[in-house]
N, C-alpha and C positions, 0 to 999 in steps of 0.2 A: 526339334519337338519329338515327343515319343510316338506320334502317329505318322511319321514320315518313313518312306521306304529308303533304306540306306544300302548302297552297294559298295562292298569293300574289295580291295585288292592289296597285295603287298609283294615284297621281294620274294617271299615264299608263302606257301599255304598256311604255315603255322602263325605267322604274324597276323594275317587277316582273320584267322579263326580265333585268335586270342582277343582281338578287338571286338569281334562279333559276340563272343561270350560276355564281355564287359557291357556291351550295349544292350544285349538281351537282359542281363542282370539289372541294368538301370531302367529297363522298362520300354525300350524301343521295340515295337511289335513286329516290324518287318525288316529283318537284317539278312542280307544275301552276300555270298562270296562270288566274285567273278571267276567262273570256271576257266582254269588255265592261266589266269592272271593277265596283267596288262600286256605283256609281250605277245601272248597268244592272240589277244583281241587285235592288237596293232598289226601283227603279221597277217591276220586274216583280212586286212583291208577294211575293217569295220570303222564306222565314224568316230572321230575323236575331236575334242575341242582343245585348243591350245591357248595359253595366255593366263592371266590372272582373273579369277572370277570376281564379279562385283561384290563389294562388302555387304553383308547382311547383318542387320541389327540383331543381337542376341536377345532371345526371350528371357525375361526375368524369372520365369517359372517354367520348368521342364514339362510340367503337366501331369506328372505322377509322383507319388512318394517313392523315394529310392531307399532300399532296393524294391523294385516292383515284382521281381520274379526271383526270390531268394533260393 
């Protein structure tokens, strides 16, 4: 949904930033990049979840007209 907070990380800062731009363009209002990436988070001993997340039924409508922020 466009009104969800999305936190991104990637192998490098550029991958996450690219996806963030696409999501903002599509209308997601709150997109954030994990500072330092996954490795920094994990190395700091911060909480992580492992395993496969439960399936979530996709919404038939994203909630905004795309592009929302051209």
